[in-house]
C-alpha positions in Angstrom: -138.4 127.1 -32.4 -139.9 125.1 -35.5 -142.8 123.0 -34.6 -143.0 119.6 -36.0 -146.3 118.5 -37.5 -145.5 114.8 -37.4 -143.5 112.6 -35.3 -143.3 109.3 -33.4 -142.9 108.7 -29.7 -140.6 105.8 -28.4 -140.9 104.4 -24.9 -139.9 101.5 -22.8 -143.1 99.3 -22.5 -143.2 99.8 -18.6 -141.2 101.8 -16.3 -140.9 101.1 -12.4 -139.0 103.9 -10.3 -138.4 103.9 -6.7 -136.1 102.5 -4.1 -136.6 98.7 -3.7 -138.1 98.3 -7.0 -135.6 95.6 -8.0 -137.2 93.3 -5.8 -140.0 92.9 -7.8 -138.2 91.7 -11.0 -138.8 88.0 -10.3 -142.5 88.5 -9.7 -142.4 90.6 -13.2 -140.9 87.6 -14.7 -143.5 85.1 -13.5 -146.1 87.4 -14.4 -145.2 87.7 -18.0 -144.3 83.7 -18.3 -140.5 84.2 -18.6 -139.2 81.1 -16.8 -135.5 81.1 -18.0 -134.3 84.8 -17.2 -130.4 85.3 -17.8 -128.9 88.2 -15.5 -125.8 90.2 -17.2 -123.8 92.5 -15.6 -120.0 93.4 -14.9 -117.7 92.7 -12.5 -117.7 95.8 -10.5 -121.4 95.5 -10.1 -121.3 91.7 -9.2 -118.4 92.4 -6.7 -120.5 95.0 -5.2 -123.2 92.5 -4.4 -125.8 94.4 -6.2 -127.2 91.3 -8.4 -126.6 88.5 -5.8 -130.0 89.1 -4.0 -131.8 89.1 -7.5 -130.0 85.8 -8.6 -130.9 84.2 -5.2 -134.5 85.3 -5.5 -134.7 83.9 -9.1 -132.7 80.7 -8.2 -135.3 80.0 -5.3 -138.0 80.2 -7.5 -136.4 77.9 -10.1 -136.7 80.4 -13.1 -132.8 81.1 -13.5 -131.2 80.2 -16.5 -127.6 81.7 -15.9 -125.5 84.8 -15.6 -122.7 86.7 -17.3 -120.5 89.2 -15.2 -117.9 90.2 -17.7 -119.1 93.2 -19.8 -115.9 95.4 -20.1 -116.5 99.2 -19.4 -116.5 99.7 -23.5 -118.5 96.7 -24.8 -116.9 94.8 -28.0 -118.5 93.4 -30.7 -116.9 89.9 -29.8 -118.1 90.4 -26.2 -121.8 90.7 -27.5 -121.6 88.0 -29.8 -120.2 85.7 -27.0 -123.2 86.9 -24.8 -125.8 85.9 -27.6 -124.2 82.7 -28.0 -124.6 82.0 -23.9 -128.3 83.2 -24.2 -128.8 80.7 -26.9 -127.1 77.9 -25.3 -128.9 78.6 -22.1 -132.3 78.5 -23.6 -133.0 81.9 -22.0 -136.4 83.5 -22.5 -135.7 86.8 -21.0 -132.5 88.9 -20.5 -132.0 91.1 -17.2 -129.1 93.7 -17.8 -128.2 95.2 -14.4 -125.2 98.0 -14.8 -124.2 101.1 -16.4 -124.8 102.2 -20.1 -122.2 99.4 -21.3 -124.2 96.6 -19.6 -127.5 97.5 -20.8 -126.2 98.2 -24.5 -124.6 95.1 -24.5 -127.8 93.3 -23.2 -129.9 94.9 -25.7 -127.9 93.9 -28.7 -127.4 90.3 -27.4 -131.2 90.0 -26.9 -131.4 90.4 -30.8 -128.8 87.8 -31.5 -130.4 85.3 -29.4 -133.5 85.3 -31.3 -132.2 86.4 -34.9 -129.0 85.2 -35.2 -125.7 86.4 -36.8 -123.0 88.6 -35.2 -123.5 92.2 -34.0 -121.8 93.7 -36.4 -124.8 92.6 -39.0 -127.3 95.0 -36.9 -124.7 97.9 -36.7 -126.5 101.1 -38.2 -130.0 102.4 -38.2 -133.1 100.3 -38.7 -131.0 96.8 -39.2 -133.0 94.9 -36.6 -135.7 92.8 -38.1 -137.8 92.4 -35.1 -137.6 92.4 -31.3 -135.3 90.2 -29.5 -135.6 88.2 -26.2 -137.8 90.2 -23.9 -135.6 92.3 -21.9 -135.6 94.0 -18.4 -132.8 96.8 -18.0 -131.9 98.0 -14.6 -129.3 101.0 -14.4 -126.9 101.3 -11.6 -125.6 104.7 -12.4 -127.7 108.2 -13.2 -126.4 109.1 -16.2 -126.7 106.8 -19.2 -130.3 106.6 -19.7 -129.8 103.6 -21.7 -132.9 101.7 -20.3 -135.0 104.4 -21.8 -133.4 104.4 -25.4 -133.3 102.4 -28.5 -129.5 102.8 -29.1 -126.6 100.5 -28.2 -123.0 101.6 -28.5 -120.4 99.1 -28.9 -116.6 99.1 -29.5 -114.7 97.8 -32.7 -111.3 97.1 -31.2 -109.2 96.8 -34.3 -110.3 100.0 -35.8 -110.8 101.9 -32.6 -114.2 103.1 -33.2 -117.5 103.1 -31.5 -120.5 101.7 -33.6 -124.1 102.2 -33.0 -127.0 99.7 -33.1 -130.3 101.8 -33.5 -133.6 100.5 -33.7 -137.0 100.8 -31.8 -136.9 97.1 -31.3 -134.3 97.3 -28.7 -136.7 99.2 -26.1 -136.5 97.6 -22.9 -139.9 95.5 -21.9 -139.5 96.9 -18.5 -137.2 99.4 -17.2 -136.4 99.3 -13.7 -135.0 102.6 -11.9 -133.9 101.9 -8.3 -131.9 104.7 -7.0 -130.8 102.4 -4.1 -128.3 100.9 -6.7 -126.6 104.0 -7.2 -126.2 104.8 -3.4 -122.4 103.4 -3.2 -121.1 104.9 -6.8 -118.1 106.5 -6.4 -117.9 110.1 -6.8 -115.8 110.4 -10.2 -118.5 107.9 -11.6 -121.4 109.8 -10.1 -119.8 113.2 -11.6 -119.1 111.8 -15.2 -122.5 109.8 -15.8 -124.5 112.6 -14.1 -123.0 115.3 -16.2 -123.8 113.2 -19.3 -127.1 113.1 -18.6 -127.2 116.9 -18.3 -125.8 116.8 -21.9 -128.4 114.4 -23.1 -131.2 116.5 -21.8 -129.8 119.9 -23.3 -128.8 118.2 -27.0 -132.4 116.6 -26.9 -133.7 120.0 -26.5 -132.0 121.9 -29.2 -131.7 119.1 -31.8 -133.5 120.1 -35.0 -135.6 116.7 -34.7 -136.7 117.6 -31.0 -140.4 116.7 -30.6 -142.7 118.2 -28.3 -142.5 115.4 -25.9 -138.8 115.4 -26.2 -138.5 119.2 -25.0 -140.9 118.7 -21.9 -138.9 115.8 -20.9 -135.5 117.7 -21.3 -136.5 120.6 -19.5 -137.9 118.4 -16.4 -134.9 116.4 -16.6 -132.9 119.5 -15.9 -134.9 120.7 -13.3 -133.8 117.4 -11.3 -130.3 117.3 -12.3 -129.1 120.7 -12.0 -129.8 121.1 -8.4 -128.5 118.0 -7.2 -125.5 116.8 -9.4 -122.9 118.7 -7.4 -124.6 117.9 -4.0 -124.5 114.1 -4.5 -120.9 114.4 -6.0 -120.1 116.1 -2.6 -122.3 113.8 -0.5 -122.9 110.6 -2.0 -125.1 109.5 1.2 -127.6 112.1 0.3 -130.6 109.9 -0.8 -132.9 112.7 -1.8 -130.1 113.8 -4.2 -129.5 110.1 -5.6 -133.2 109.8 -6.1 -133.3 113.1 -8.1 -130.4 112.2 -10.4 -132.0 108.8 -10.8 -135.3 109.9 -12.1 -133.6 113.0 -14.1 -131.3 110.7 -15.7 -134.2 108.5 -17.1 -136.3 111.5 -18.0 -133.1 112.7 -20.0 -132.7 109.1 -21.6 -136.6 109.3 -22.8 -135.8 112.6 -24.1 -132.9 112.1 -26.3 -134.6 108.6 -27.4 -137.6 110.9 -28.9 -135.1 113.5 -30.3 -131.4 113.0 -30.7 -128.0 113.6 -29.3 -126.1 116.1 -31.2 -122.3 117.3 -31.9 -121.2 116.6 -28.6 -121.7 113.0 -28.9 -120.6 113.0 -32.6 -117.3 114.3 -31.2 -117.3 112.0 -28.3 -117.4 108.7 -30.0 -114.3 108.6 -32.2 -112.3 110.0 -29.0 -113.6 107.4 -26.8 -113.1 104.5 -29.2 -109.4 105.6 -29.3 -108.5 106.7 -25.9 -109.6 105.3 -22.5 -111.7 108.2 -21.3 -115.0 107.6 -19.8 -117.7 108.7 -21.9 -119.2 111.1 -19.3 -115.9 113.0 -18.8 -115.9 113.5 -22.7 -119.1 114.7 -23.1 -119.0 116.7 -19.8 -115.9 118.7 -20.9 -117.0 119.3 -24.5 -120.6 120.2 -24.0 -119.8 124.2 -23.3 -117.4 124.5 -26.3 -119.9 122.9 -28.7 -122.3 125.1 -27.2 -120.2 128.2 -28.0 -120.1 127.4 -31.7 -124.1 126.6 -31.6 -124.7 130.2 -30.1 -122.0 131.9 -32.1 -124.4 131.6 -35.0 -127.4 132.9 -33.2 -128.7 129.2 -32.6 -130.0 128.1 -29.4 -130.2 131.2 -27.4 -133.9 131.1 -26.6 -133.2 127.1 -25.7 -130.0 128.0 -23.7 -131.7 130.3 -21.6 -134.8 127.8 -20.9 -132.4 125.2 -20.0 -130.2 127.4 -17.8 -133.3 128.2 -15.9 -134.4 124.9 -15.5 -130.9 123.6 -14.2 -131.1 126.5 -11.8 -128.4 128.3 -13.4 -128.3 132.3 -13.8 -127.8 133.1 -17.2 -128.0 136.7 -19.1 -127.2 134.9 -22.4 -125.9 131.7 -23.7 -122.3 132.4 -23.3 -122.2 133.0 -19.5 -124.2 129.9 -19.2 -121.4 127.9 -21.3 -118.8 129.6 -18.7 -121.0 127.9 -16.0 -121.0 124.5 -17.4 -117.3 124.8 -17.8 -116.9 125.8 -14.0 -119.3 123.0 -13.0 -117.3 120.5 -14.9 -114.0 122.0 -13.2 -115.4 121.7 -9.8 -116.6 118.0 -10.3 -113.0 117.1 -11.6 -113.9 116.2 -15.2 -111.2 118.3 -16.8 -108.6 116.9 -14.3 -109.7 113.4 -15.4 -109.6 114.4 -19.2 -106.1 116.0 -19.1 -104.7 112.8 -17.9 -104.7 111.5 -21.3 -102.5 113.0 -24.0 -104.1 112.8 -27.6 -101.9 112.5 -30.5 -102.2 115.6 -33.0 -102.0 113.1 -35.8 -105.3 111.3 -34.7 -107.3 114.5 -34.8 -108.1 114.8 -38.6 -109.2 111.0 -38.4 -111.4 111.7 -35.4 -112.9 115.1 -36.7 -114.0 112.9 -40.2 -115.7 110.4 -38.3 -117.3 113.0 -36.0 -118.8 114.9 -39.1 -119.5 111.9 -41.1 -122.0 110.4 -38.3 -124.8 112.2 -39.3 -127.1 110.4 -37.0 -125.5 112.8 -34.5 -123.9 115.8 -36.5 -126.8 116.2 -38.6 -129.4 116.8 -36.0 -127.0 119.4 -34.2 -128.6 123.2 -34.9 -125.0 124.2 -36.3 -123.6 122.4 -39.0 -119.8 121.6 -37.9 -117.1 120.9 -40.5 -113.8 118.9 -40.1 -111.7 122.0 -39.6 -114.0 123.5 -36.9 -114.1 119.7 -35.2 -110.2 119.6 -35.0 -110.5 123.5 -33.7 -112.7 121.9 -30.7 -110.7 119.1 -30.1 -107.8 121.4 -29.9 -109.1 123.7 -27.5 -110.4 121.0 -25.2 -107.8 118.2 -25.3 -104.5 117.9 -24.2 -102.4 117.5 -27.5 -99.3 116.0 -28.2 -98.1 118.3 -31.2 -94.7 116.0 -31.7 -96.9 113.4 -33.5 -98.4 115.9 -35.8 
């Protein structure tokens, strides 16, 4: 491992972890002088009743500016533009995003639009956000994305079928509230996909060329929570101890890749997820082992793979048996079954491979440089392909 001699650390300004901590949000708003908080969520979270107590508490204190509960699973640029308009129209002075990664990503970018204007497209890329937006409180309802801990937001450009990123430290939350209570009734399929995605976040943060000592420590600590508890909580969603462990593991994994990077797994995942309705965690969970085999084949990451396997609680004599264990876990959790429900056109593979390889924010930090032919080969190995469209 090459020791970095210079690095920055990026963290949310404040983190609250524990059951019932969502109840503290109104008091946090008052303490910070935020009198017009605007709550953002999605339909599923709203229907589950997770945000109603928060909205009621804010309303009783007469510090509620409004709510938006229509963030889709893959937030489109136009939806975020509309959310930015609503924030301005309501004169909001704080945004509270309660939901999965889509809700939190949309909230991050909308907070910028509310202050600096323009459209979401204007800020796509690295370092295009001029300064902080509205103060933000981000509250995850899944244990997986870690978005409450990062300064990246992934949005969808529907006309081109691609996902784009807004990347800036100005997106970091003022307050992250990680309340495992909000994950207690999460369906097993979502629990599995988001939880495996958190494992991928941690591993890629560990092996990335830009990994800092802080990120590496966070990644291994995340793995120690995630590995022993993911399958447990998928099989028994009422296991609150396992839910708590997954929540802190996911958050630590988010902190890890915020101070390092995700790598080739995510580079391959974004163009696929932009074209096909496959949950992001299903893609990353199914691609993880195959990408790691490419990394290990060139004698990269063997020491880190062993460290990570140990942290997860997996037995591993070499990196390749670790990859087999990852595939076995993804199979037991039903991720490959979900992936195989979608057939991918062979004619889409070259474009997806080109998009993956051109995404140097993600492909560049990977320990091994994958070319387009190798990327196509990985897609073919993992996906169900319709060859008739070649």
